[in-house]
C-alpha positions, 0 to 999 in steps of 0.5 A: 500499500502506497503511503498516501493510500495508507494515510487516506484508509486510515483517516477514513477508519478514524472518522467512521470510529469517531462518527460510531462513538458520537452515535452512542454518545448523543443517543445516550446523552443528547447534544449538550452532553457531548464535547469534541474534545472527549471524542478526540480523547477517545478516538484520536485525531484532531480539532482541525480534522474534525472541523474540517470534516463536519464543520464543528459539533453541530455538523457531526450531529446532523451527520449522526442524526441522518445516519440514524434515520436511514438506519431506522428507515431500512427495516421499513423499506424492507417490509413486504406485506404481500398479497394475502388476506388483509387480516393476516397480512395486517397482523404480519405488518403490525408485529414488525412495525411494533418491533421496530418502533419498541427496539432501544435504539429506536426509542433513543432516537425518538428521545433525542428528537423530543429533547433536541427538537426545538434546536434542530426542527429539520432533524426532528422532522427527518426522524419523523419522516423515516419512522412513523411516516414511513410506516403509514406511507407503505400501509397506505399504498398496500390499503389503496389496493386492497378490494373490499375496503368501504367506498370513500375510506382514505388509505392515508387515514386508515394507515395513520389510524392503524399505526397510531392505534397500535404503537402510540400507547406502548411507544409512550410508556417505553419513552417515559420509562413508565414500564418496560417495552412489552415482551413478544407474547404482549406485542403479539396480543396487541397486534391481534386486539389492534387488527380486530378493532381496526377491521371490526370496530369496537361495537357488536353487529353491523357498524357500516353506518355512521353513528 
């Protein structure tokens, strides 16, 4: 390996180590709890290199959150709801979405959004788009092509209602530390109840007429 190539590879590895370390610290401590000097002390390098690459701590934070958004969105992009019956398909979708939403790293990213949203409103919107809005968009597109749904219902509204009904309570309780995230059996039960309520409503009998 030529000296220049070696230096370039070494520098890239150090930037990667810096970004990885910054990611964990930002998730754990928030923006104010992390300093460039501490990061350099952990992974090496210089302030000049960090500022040259990221423009400072704010640029590094933007880079970290952008990466985390991509990381959060990828499992949703990979979701394939399939063409089966609507009940089993919604159950599969719901189980995967609830699992993603309640992962410790996803929860940490949303805590970061809550804490730093006013300082970085565009990043807060990016987190929302890569998570909740990505999931609802995938479901809305799937619902759009489903036969048997009541005429005049908006696929976007239906998807929003399903995802919110499924995730809002468990996510809020986990974010606030009210209780531990539900175990797999509890998640499966919540998904079944959500799918049942979504498809059949809460009232017995024929609920197709407006209340």
